[in-house]
N, C-alpha and C positions, 0 to 999 in steps of 0.2 A: 235515506237511500238503508238498503238491507245490507249488511254487512258481505253476503256472499256475491252477490251485485258489486261492490266496491271492490272487492278481491280480486273478481274477474276482469274490471277494468282496468286496475294496476297492472294487472299480469297484460294483458291486450297491450295497454298503451308501453308496458315495457317490450314486448314481441317488434312493435313495430318501430319505435324508435331505436333500438339497438338491433333485430334482427335475431335476438336470442333464441334458441331454440330452446334454451332450459327454461327462460320466464314465460316464455309463450306455454308451455305444454304446465304450466303452473307449478307451485308449492305446496307439497302437505298443509295439515291443517294450522292454523295457527292461533287455533284457538285456545281459552286461559286454560295453562297445565299445570297439573300438579305434578310433573315429570321433575325431577329434580335437574335434567342437562336445560330443561324448557322453563324452569323455572325463572332462570335471571332475565328472558326471552321472551316471557309470552306476549307481554302487550305491544300494540300498535301504534306507531307514535300520535300524538293528535293531530289534527287537521290541522291546518292554516285557519286565521281569523277570516270566518266568513261560512268555513265548513266544509270546503272543496280542497282539497289535498293535491299540493305542486310537484311537478318533474322531479324535484328533489325529494320531497317525501317522499316520492313514489320509489323511488331507490332505494332509499330507505328501509320502506317497508320490504320489499325483497330480501336486504340484506341480512336486517334485525332478525329474520327467522334462523338466519344460519351460524348467529352467534352465539351456539350453545356446541357442547361435544356431541349431543346427539346430530344437532342440524350441519355441524361441517361432515359429518363422517355421512349423510343423507346427501348434501353436495356433492362429498368426492366419488359416493355409490352410483349418481348420476352421472356424472363427468366419465365414467368409467366406461357405466352402459351408451355414451354418445359415442367414445373415442377408443376403444376397447384395444383397438389394432397401437396406436400410440403407448397405450401403459404398456403392454406387449413386448415392444421394442425396447424400449426403455428396461424392462424388466432381463431382458437377454441383456442389454449391453453390462447390465449390473452383474450377472451369470458369466458375465463372458471372461471375468476373471477367475473363473476354476481353469483355464487352460494353465495359469503359475502351477498346479501339481505336477508338472514337468518338472519342477525345480523343486519338489516336495525333498526334505531331507528329515530320514525315520534317524533318532538318535536318544537314547536315557543317557542322564548323568545320575546313576546309583549312588553315587558316592557323597554329592553334596545337594545331591538336587531337590533334597525334603529335608533340609536343613533350612529351621529360619535363618533370614540375613542377618538378624541380630543376635544370632547365637554364639555362646562363649569360642561354642569350636572353632568358628569362625575366624575369630581374633588371635587365636593358637595356631590354628592353619598361617596366616597371613604369617604369623612371627617363625616358623619355623622354615616357611617359604624363601624369608628374607634370607635365611641364614645359611639353606641350601641355593640361593640367588635364585629361585623357579619361579618362572612365569605361573607357574600351574600345580597343581597335584603332580605327585612324582609317579610315574609308574613302578606300581609294585606286583611284582608277578610271581607269584608261585606257584614250585613243581615239587609234587607227592608223589614219591616213589616206594607203593609198594610191592610186597612178591606175588604176583599171581595165585597161584597155589595157596595162600594166606597164611604163609609161612613166616619167618625170621629172615630181616633182610640183612642180619649178622653173617649169613651164610657165604662163602669163599667168592660163588660163582654173582651171587647176586650185589655185594659188596663192590666187587671188582667195575660188573657193568652197571652201576652208580658211580664209582669214583670216573669210570670213560663218559659217561653221559655228560658229567657236571664238567667235565675238560673238551668235549664236542661241542656242548652249546656256550660256554666261553669262548672258546678260540676258534670253530670252526663252524657253528651253527650261523650261516651265510641269508640276507635279506637282501631285496632288492628295490630300491625307492628313488624315482626319476631317473633311472637308467643308471644309476650306481649300486653296487655294490655294499655291504654293512654286514661288518660282525658285532655279537654286544660288548665288547671292549671298545669299540667306536661309538658308544653310544652309552659307555656307564657310568663316566664322568668321574666321580671319587668313591663308585662304588662296586668297582671292580675283582675287590678284593673282599666282596661283603663272603664267597664260596671258599676262601682259602681254607677252612677248619677242614673241609671235605678232604684236602689234598690230603694236608698235614696230620689226620686223624687216622684215613687209608694207609699214607705214606707209615705212618708210626705202628699201625696194628700188622702190616706187613712184614717188618722188621721186627715186630716183638715175635710174629709166630715163625721168622728165620732162626731167630734164637733157640726158640723151643722146640724145634726140629733137629737143629744144631747139636743141643743136648748143653744149651749152654745155660745159665739163671739169666734173669731177664732184667731188662736194662735200669739202673738203678735210680737215674733221671727222667722216666716216664712212667706212668701208672695210669692206664685207661680206664679209670672211673668215672663211673656215669653217679650225678649229672657233670663231676667237672673234673677234667682228667689233667695231669703234669707231663709234658711232653719235652724232653731236652730240657727239664728243670721248670717250661712257662707253663703258665695257666690256659689252659682252653677248657672254653665253656661248650662242652656235647649237647647238652639241652635246648639248644638252637640249629641241632641239625637232625639229632634223635627224638624219634617219639616212639610213644606207646611200646619204652622200654622195660623189662621185666628182670630187676637185678639178683645177685647173691653175694656171699661173699668176696672181699677182694683177693685176688689169686697171689700165692707166694711165691718171691721170685726163686726158689731155688727147689720149689717142688719134684722137679722133673731133669733135675739139671744129670747130666751123664746118660740120658734116655736118649734116644733118636726116635720121634716121633715123625712117621708120615703124615702130609697132608691130608689126607682123607681119613685117618685114623681116628676111631672116638676114645677117649680115655675117661671112663666113669659115665658113660655116653654121652660126653661133651667132646665138640668140634677144638677146632685151634685158635677159633677164635673165640670161645666161650672160656677157654681155659687162661688167656692172657689178659680176658677183660673180666670186671664185676659184673657184666650182661647178660643175660640167657636169651634173652630172644630183642628184636627191635622191629616194631609192626611199619614205621613210616621213616624214610628217607627226607627230609624236608632240606630243600634248595630255595634260595630268595635272591630272586632278580631285578634291579633297580638302578633306575636313573630319573636323573631332573628336567622335567621340561621346561630348559633355558628359553625356547620362543617357539613359536608354531612352526618350524619345521623340526626343531626336532621331536616335536608334541606327535608329528604324523612320523617319523620314525620309530621313536617308542613304542608307539601304540599300534605299526606296523609290526612291530617284530614281535608283540604279544601276542596278537592273532593269529599270524603267521606262525607261530612257537604251538595255539594250541593248536591249529588246522595241522601240525606237523605232528603233534602227540594221537591227534586223532585218525592219520589218514597215512601216516607214511612209518612212524614209529610202532615195529612190529617185533619185540625181545619176546619170545618163548617166555622168559624167567619172570621181566620185571615188568608191573604196570604203570605206567605214567598219565599223570591227572596234573592240569595246569587251571589255573584259576586267577584271575585278575579283574580290574574294575570295566576293563574294554571289553573282554570277556562277557561279563556280569550285562552291561550295557546290547552288547550285540545279542545275547539272549533272549534280554525284554522283547528287544525289537523283533528279533525273531518270532516269538511268542505272538506277538498281537498283530503280524502279519498273517497268522493262522487263523485269524479269523475273519478273515476274507471272503472265503467261501460260505464263513456264517452266516454274513453280514449278507452276501448276495443271497441266500437262502431266506435268511429272516426278511428281508425285503420285500422278496418274493412271494412270502407266503402274508404280507402286511398288504400289498397291493391285491393279491388276490382276493382279500377278506375286504377290501376298501370296493372294488369292484364288482363281488357278490351284493355287498350292501347298498351302492348307490344303483344299481340292477334291480334288486328286489323292492328299493323302495321306489323306484322308477315306475314299476309294474303294479305295485301298490295303489300309486296317485294317477294310473291309468295316463303318461309320460312316459312311457317307451321310446327312445327315440336312438338314431345314431349319436346326438350329443352328448348322453349320459356316458358313454364310451370317453369321449374327450372330458369331460366333471372329473371321472374313478379316475384316468391317466393324472391330468392335477393336481389331483389332492393330494397324492402321492408324489408325482414329480417336484414340489415346492420345497418341500424339506429337504429333498435329495439336493437338489440346487443348490440350495443353502448354506450345505455340508459342503460340497465342492467348490465352490466358493468360497467359505471359508477356509476350505484349504488351501487355494491356490493365493488366497489374497496373505495368507500368514509365510507361504514359500514365497512369493513375490517381496515381504520385507525380510527375506533375509533368514526368517527365526526355523527351528528346527521345530521337528513335530516327535514328541516323545509318545510312550504307549497308553498312557491314561488319554490323548486326545482321538485316539485312536475308537475310545468306546463312545466317544460324544455321538456317533449319528444313531445310537441307538435311543439316548434322549431328545435328540431334535427330532428324530421320528417320530417318537409320541407325543411329545406336543405339539407339533406342526399336524398333525393330523388332527389332533384333539381340534382346532381349532376350523379344520378345511369341515369335519363332522358338524361343526357348529354352524357353520356358513351352509352346508348341503343342506343342514333340517332345514333353517330359516327360509331358504331358497326354493325347497319342495315344498312347503305350508304355501308358499304364495304361487304354486303354478295355479291351484285353480281356479284363483281368482282373476286369472285373464286381465290381469295389467298389461301394460306396455314395459318393454326390457327396461328403458331409461327408469319411471317408477320403481318395477320389481328388487334392480338393482340398488336404488336409493333408501328404499323401505329395508330393503336385506341389509345393507351398511350401517343404516340406523339402529336397526335392533342388536345385531352383535358385533359391531363399532364398537362401543366404547369397551365391551365385553372380553374380546379378546385383547383390548388393549390393555386392560388392566393384569391380564397375565401375561402376555410379553412382555410388558415392563415390570413387574414384578420379577421374573423370570432376566430378563436381561439385567434389573439392579443388581437382584440377588446370586449373581454369578460376577457380576463386575465387582460387587467386594469383597468375595473369593479372590479377583483380582489383581486383588493390594494384599492380600497376603504376604507373609514372610517367605513363604515356601514356596523357592524358584519353579519345582514341576508340577505342582497343584495351580500354581498362580497362571503359568501356562495351557493347561486343563482348563479353567475359566474361565481366561480372558475368551480363548480359542470359543468355548459355548456360548457366552456373550455375543461375542462376534455374530452363531450362529443365529443365534436365540432372535437378532433383531435383523439377520438379513431375511430368515422367514416370515419373520411378520410382517417385513413389507413384501416381500413375496405372494404372502397369501391374500393382499392385500392387492397391488399392481400386477398379477398376473393369475394368480388363481378368481380375481374379482372379474377382469377379461372374459377368462374360459366359461363363466356361470353366462356371462353377456352375451358371447356367442352360440353358449349354450341352450342360451334361450330363443336365442332365432333359429333354433335348428330343431322348434320342439313343432311337432303336427299343428296344424292349423284346425279347426272342426269348426268349418266356414256356419256349417246350417244350425251349432251348434245353442241352445240360448244363454244367453250372458249370466241368467240368474243358475243354470243348470250347477249341481253340485255331483259329485259321482259321489260322494256319502251319503247322500238319500237315499236309496235303494241298495238292493244286490248284496254280495255277499261282503264288498266290502264295507257296505253299511254296516251289516252283523260284526265285523272285526270292528270299526271304530266306534259302538257303539261299545261292547266287551272290554278294549283298552280302557275308555273313558269311563266305565263301570270299576276298574280293576282301578284307576287313578285315584277318584275317588275316593276309594274304601281307604285306599293305602294310605292317601293323605286322612280320611277321620282315624284311621288307627295310630298313625305318628301323633296326631293335634291330641289324641285321648291323656288326658292326664295322668292314669295311672302307667299309662308306657313310657312316658317323659318320667315318671318316677323312678318303673324300672330300668330304665336307658339310663337316668343319673347312678346308678349303682354301678350298672355294667362298666359306665365311662369309668368309675372310681375304680374298678377292680383293673381294666385295663391300664390305666394312668399305672397302678402301684405297679405291675408288672414289668411298663416302659419304664419307670424309675427307678426301679432295684436292678435293672439288667444296667441301664446308664452309667448307675452306679460303680458296676461291680464288672465292668467290662475293661479288662486287659488291657496294659499297653503293650505292645510285644510287634518287634519286626522280625520275624521271622522268614529267613531267605526259604527255608523248605516249602512253604505252603505259595510264596509270592514266583518262584521260580517253577516252570513248566517241571509236570512231575515227570516225564521223559527224557525230560534233560540231561546232556553228560555231564554236563558241571555238579549235578545234585551229588555225586558219590564224590569230589573234592570240597563242594560244601561241607558235606557231611561228617570229614576226615579233618575238618578244621574245627567243626565246632566238637565233634565227641572227643579228638584228641590230642588237636593242638592247643586248641585255648582253655580245652582243659588243664593241660600240662604247662602251658607257657605263654602269658600274654604280659605282655611290655607294657610299660610307659614310659617315655621320652623327658626327661625333663631339663627342660633346657634354661642357662645360667646367662641373663644378656646383658651382662657388665661384665668389665675388665674383672680377670680373677688374677689378685697375688699370691701368689701360694707361699710366701715369704712373709703376709701378715698373719698375725696368730689371731687375730679376732675375729676374719674373717675366712680363715681357712679352720674356724671351732663353729662359726653359722654354718660354713660350708658341710660340714660332718654333720653339726645336729639334726640338718636339713635331710640330709641321706638317712641317717638314722630314723628322723620320725616317717620315711618311705619304707623302711626294711623293717618298721617296725609293727606294722597293719597285720592282719589275721592272716592276710590268704596269699602274703608273700612267701616266696620261696627261700628267703634268707641269701644273707649279703652273700656268701659262695656264688649267686646268681647274676647280681649286680654289675652289669657293664658298666666299668667307671675306669676312665683313665687314669683319674688322680690318685688311685691306690698301685696301681702299676705302675705307674709312674714313681712314686715315692719306691715301690721296691724296686725298680731298673736304678732310679740315684742311688739307695746303698748297695746293691750287687754288681751293677753295670749289664753286660749283655752277657753271651756264651764266655765268650773268649776271655771277658775280663773275669767271671767264675773260674777258668781254667788257671788263669793265672796266679789267681788269690789262693789256688787248689794246690799251687806248689811252689807256695810260700814266695812268689814273685812280688806279690801285693799283699800287705794286713788286713788291707781294705778299713782301714780306721780312718780313712780322709776321707771319707762321703760326705762329711757335714760339710753342707757351704754356711758361710758366715752371715748367717740372717737371723731373725728370731724364733723361724722355726728351723731351719739347717738345713732348707728346700730353697732352690731357685731353679730359672728354666735354662741353666749354663748345659743342660743336656739333653734340652728338647728336641734338639733335630738329631742327636743321633739315637735316641727314642722311638720318633714316629719313623727312621731308616729301619728298623729293625723288623727282621722278618715277622716273628711273631707280636708285636705292637704295629706294623703301617698301617693296619686297617683304622686306629685310632685318627686318621690324617682328615678323614670325612668328619671326626667327633668335633674339631677343635677348630678356632679360628685366631691364626697370629698373626702380629704386627709389629713390626722391627723399628724404632727409635732409631735415628741417625748416630752414627758413634758405638751403636751398642746392637750391631747387626748379630753376633754369634749368640746372644738371648734374649731370642722375642717375649714379648708380650702376649700370654691368651686372651683375647677378649672379648669374646663368647666360647660358650661351648653346650655338648648335652649326655646325657648319661641314661643308661636302662636300668631300671627294677624290674624284676621279670616277679608275675603272680602267679596260680593256681585256684583251680577247680573257678572258671569263672565262666563258662557254659551258656549261663540264663543270663537275659538281660535285665533283670533285676538286680545280679549282683554286680554287673557291668556298670550300672546306672548307680547303685552303692558308691561301689571304687569312685567312678570319676566322678563323683563328688565330695568324697574326704583326699583326694587328689588335688583339687582345686581349694578344698578348704587349706589344707598344708601348702600347698603355695605361695595364696595370698598372706601368710603371716611371717612371708621370707621378701616381703617388697624390697628389703634394701638389698638383695641381689639379684632382684627382677628374674623372681623365679616365672617359667610358663609350663604348663604340663601340655603333652600332646600325648592323644593316645589314636590308631591310628583307624578306629573307630569309635572316636570321640563326636563327627556327626553323625552317626548313626544314635549314640547315644543322647544328642538333643534333642536328635528328632523323635525319639520316645519320651522326654520329657515336656516338649514342648506339645506335643500331638493334642490334647486335653486342653490345654488352653487355649490354643489357635481353633481348637473345635467349640470351643464355649463362645470365643469372642464372635468368631464369625459368624456362629449361629445365631447369637442374641443381635449384635449387629445388623444381620439380613434380615431378620424378622419384623426388628425395629422400622428397618425403611418399606419394606411392604405393607406395612402396616399405615406408612404415611401416605404410601401411594395411594392403597384401598381406602386413605380417607380424602383424597384428593378426587378421586372419580367415582367412589361410593359416598353422598352425601351424609347417607343415618349412621349415625353413631353408633348403635345397635350390631348396624350388619356390620361394618369397620372390626368393632371387638370380636363379634363371636367368629368372625373371617379372620383374624389373626391367632385368638385360640387354637380354632381349628388349624389352622395350616402351623401352630407349637407344636398342637395334641399329634397331628401326624408325623412330623418330623420327631419327635420326641421316642414314640410306636416304635418306628425304624431302628433309629438308635439303638433303644432297648432291646428290643427282639430280634436284630443283629446277634447281639451278646448272647443272648438265649440259643441264640441256634448257631453260638461255639464259634465267632468272630472276634478278633482281639481288637482293639484300633491301633492300624497303622493308617499310613499315606494312602491307602488302597481306598480301607475304608471310612476314610474320611473325608477323599474323593466324592463316595459314594453317598454319603451323608449330606453335603452340601447339593448334589445332585437332586437328591428326595426331599429338602425344602425348595427347591426351583419347582418340581414335577406338582409336589401338593396345591401349589397355588389353581392348577387348574379344576381342583375337585373341589374348592372353596370361592373363591371368588365368583365364579360364572353365578353361583346360586346365591351368594349374599346382593350381589349388584339386581338379581332379575327380582328377588324377593323384597326389594324395598320401593320399585315400580309400584306406582298407583295408579296406573291405563295402559292398555295395549292400542295400536292401532292396526286397523284392518282396511282393505280395500273393498267395498261395498257399492256396485252400481256405479261405478264410476269415480267414486271418491273417495277419501282419505279420511276415516272417523276413528274418533279416540272413545274406547270404552274402560269405563271405568273399573277398574279390581278392587272388591272390598272383602274386606273380611279374613279374619285367617286364613281358611279352608281355600278360597278362592285364591289368596295369594300363593300358596301350598301345589295346587292345583298347577297356577301359569308356569311356575317358576320349574317346578317337575315334567310340565309339558316341554318346555322351551330347551332344558337344559340336560333332564335325566337320561334319555335314549341316547342324543349324543356322547355323554359321560360315560354310559357304559360302551358306547362304539369304541370309544379313544381307548378307555382301559384295556377290551380285549384285544385291541390290535396292537397295543404294545407289548402286550404279554404275546400275544401271537409273533411279533419280531422280535423278541429275544429267547421265544425260545430253543432256538436251535444250539443257545451256547450251551445246554445243557449235553451235549455232545462233546464238547469241548473238554469241560475238566482241567482247567486251568484256572488259577484262583483271581485273580481278577476278573475273567469273565464273568466268575460264578460270584463274586460278589455283587457284581452290577446286575445280574441278573434274582439274584434272590432279594435283594433292593428295591428292584424294580416289581418285583410283584408285590412287598411289602407296601411298597407306593400305591400299587394300584389298588390294595385287599384296603388296606388301612383309609384309601385316599376314596374309594366310593364307598364305603361304609361311611364314612364323616359327610359328604356329599349328597347322601341318598336318604341318610337314616338321621344321624346323630344331630345336623348342624338345620336340616329343615324341621326336626321335633324343637328344638328350642327355640326357633325362630317362631314358631308357631304359637310356643306354648308363652312369647311373650305380650305383653296387652298391646292391642293396635295402632293403639295411639305413638309408641315407641318406635314401632318399626314404619310408622306414616310420617315419621320426624323427617324433615327433611333442611338441612342446616343451609343450602343454598337459596332455597325457596323463603328462608327465616329471617337471613341476613342481606341477601342480594336483590329480590325481588323488588320491581318498586309495587305492587301493589300489597306488603305484609305493610304493617304499623311499626316494626321491630326493626324494619330495612333502615341506612345509611340512602338507601334511594328511591324511596316510600312517595308518593307522587299521590294525591288527596284523587277520589273520583269525581269526574268531571261528564258530565251530561252529554258534551260534545264528543266526549273522547269513543274513537270507533271500537275500541279495544274493547270493551266490557261485557259485547253481546256476541262478539266472535261464534262463529258457526264452521262447522266445516266447508270444506271449500270443491263447488263443484268441481269436476274433472274431466 
C-alpha cells in the first residue's frame, strides 16, 4: 500500500470516528525529517501483525506527528484557525486585568530603593532605627535660606527674617491631616530642639550688637566666632547652621567702647554684625527639621508636612529678600514621579508613530502581494494592540496586587513595544508569504505557527528569564522594574499567540477571493512585481556571497576585534557615580537646593553618626579609654574638621560635671563655692549623678535625643547610659569617590571596636552602597542572564554551533552597549544598570532568530494542495533562507523601535535619554550582529557542524547512536513516507 494512500485512509477513518475537522483536513507531511523538532517523531509506528493498522495505531499515528515543538505549534495554529473567536475571548479576559490601573500608585524610593538588601547600610540603618524606635527612615527636611540678591545672610534684615521664619516653621506652620490640624512640634518627637541654635545665635547676635550700639564692651562670656562660638560660656556649633562663611580676625571686645554706633552705620565699611563676629559674610542659613516615623499614621503626617512645606516655599512664601529652598526624600520621590509622568505625551507620540509605521508596512506589503483588503487594517492594528494590552495588563496586575509603580517601570512600555512588534513582524512576514499559496485558513495558521512559533518562543522565553533573573537582584527598585518587564514579556508572548493569531485567522477569511484564478497562478511570475522580486532575490544572493566570502570574514574578524577592544575599554573605565543633578529633571525646582547641598553644605560639613550600642560606664577607666581612642581615630582622618566640630555629649558632660551650669559658675565667681569638690568617688572622677541636670540645661537639652537612659531600682537619681551616638564632621567631600573612601574607613574603624559594639551611620550611606554594589550586581546579573539564555537556546536550538554563536553574539551586543554608553559619557548608576539589563533582553531578538533558522535543514511549502518539504543544502542556500525569513522583519522591528522612542529626544531628562541611547545602541549593534556578523560566521563554519542535530542524533529512533534506535523493518511504513495529499 502506498504511504500517501495509507495516510489518507487513517485521516478518513479518524474523521469518521470522531467527526474531528482537524483530522479530516489531514495533517502536514510526516516524511522522515531532518528538522530538529521533528527528529524525535519522524517515524510512523509499525503496523500490527498482518500489516493492517488498528484503530489504536491510527490514533497514535495522528498524535505522533504533533509530539514535537514545531508539531505542537502546528496543532495550536490549526486550532486557532478553527476557533479564533474563542481564543480572542480568552485573550480579552486576560486583558481585563488592565482595569486594575485604576488603583495604580506612582511612588519612588530614592533613598533606599536602589540599595541592595544585603548592603551594610541596611544593617546600620536598622540599628539607628532601633535606637530611634522608628519603623522607617526618619523624615529629614532641609530648609536652605539664601539672599535673593546673592549677598550675605549676615545682614540685619536677612538674619531677622531667617530667625522669624524658623519660629514660624517650628510653632505656627500648620498642616491638616484627616481633618485635624498639626504643627511641627506635634510630630517632631525628640528633635524639636534641632534648630534651637538659630534662636540662641540670633539672640546673642542682637545682644552683642546692642552692646556695640551702647558704647559698651562686648560680653566676656560670648564670642561669636565661626565655626564654634561661645555663648554665655557654653560652646555652640555654628557650622551646622551657617555655610559659605568668609571669616576674618576675631573682634576686639573693647575696640569701640564709648562710641555710639547706629544700627545702619558702617565702620571701616563693616556692618554691626561684622564688627561683633569673625564673619564677613554668610551664604546659606541651614535649618533642619526631623521626625521619626514610629507608625504608618506618623509617617503620613511627616510626609504631608514635608510636601506641604515644599509647596509653601514655592507658592506662598514671597519674601522680597530671602530665597527659601526645601529638599527632602519625599520631595525627591515626588519629583521623580513627576518627571516620569511627563513622558506620557511622548509615549503617546511614540506609539502613534510606531502604529503608523506598522500600518504603512502592512499595507505596502499587502499591496505588493496583491492581497490588499479591509482585513489588513485589522492586522495592522492588532500588531500594535497586543503589546499595548500586555503593558496595560501588567500595570493592572501589579496595582491589583497592591504594589506601587516606580519611575523605571514607566520606561518599560518602550521595551515591550519594541520586542512585541518584532514578533508581530515575523508572524506577518510568514503570513504574507503564505497568501499566494491559497491554502485554507486552518492550514495557513498551522504552517505559520510551525514556522515562527519556536523562534518567537526562544526570544520571549529568554527575555522572560533575563528579566526574571533581574527580578531576583537585591536592589528593590530594579527588582520591581525587572519583575514588571518579565510579566509584560510573558503576557505579550501569550497575546501574540492567542490574540494576534486569531486576528490573522479572521483577516485570512476577509481576503478577496479570486474564483477564476488558476490555483497554480503566481503573481510574481510576471509584471512589475516579478521584476522587484527578481531584483531583491538577486540582491539577497549577492549579499550572501559577499558575507560568505573568506576575505570578508577575515576583515570582519578584524572589525569585531576592534569593536571588542573599544567596548571592553569603555566598560572597564565606566565611572560609578550617582549624580542627582543628572537624574533630576533639568528644570526641576529642587536642582537649586541640591546644588547648594552638594557645593556648599557637604563641602564644608559632612557628618558621620557613630553609635555605641552597649551600656557605657563613664566611671570605668578601661571603657572610657577605649572610647576616647575610638573618637581619636575618627578625628584623626585627613578630612576631619577637627575635635572642635565633633558633637559629643561625653565631653560636654565632663565640662558640666566640673563646672556646673551658669548659676553654679556665678556662685564660683563670687566664691560661694570654690569648685574643688566636683570629682566623683570613682576611678575616673565622673559618674552620672548630674546627668538629669545636664540634660535639663537649655544649652545641653538637645542631647536628650543622643542618649538612652535606664534607671535601676533604688538608684533613680543616677541613671545609666545604655546606648548613645555622637557626630564627627568632615569637609571637602563633594565627590562620591571621597564619600566612598570615607565610608570604607569609618566602617574599618568601627569594626576594630567590637567591644563597644560601635556602628557607623551616614545619611548617604545607602547611596554609597549603591555605588559600591553596582558593578558587582551588574556583572553577576549579566553573567547569570547570559548563562540562562545559553541554556534556553540549547533547549530549543539543538545545534551546538548555533547555540555558541548566538550566546557569543548576545554577549557581544550587551558588551558593546555597556562599553559605548561609557564612551557616550554616561556613568554607571541605577538608571544605566537597568538600561544594560534591558539591552541584554533586547539583543536576543537579533540573534536567536538567525541562529534558529540557520540550523534548519529543510523548509515547508504548500504546493498543489499538499505540504511538501524542501531540503536546504549548502551554506549559501542556508544563508539565503535564513535572511529571507528574518532579515526584513528584523529591520522592520529595529526601525519601528527607533521610531517609537524618537519622541524622547525632546524630553531632555536623564532617565529617558539613557534608555533612548541604550535602545539606539541595541538596535544598531543588534542589526549589525544579526545581519552581518552572525550570518558571516555561521556561513564560514563547515556544513557538517551547522547541520549537527543533537536531538536527531541521540533521540531519534532512526539513529544508531540513539537510546531509542529501532532497526529498519520491511513492514515499517515510516521508511518511505511521502508528502500527504491535502
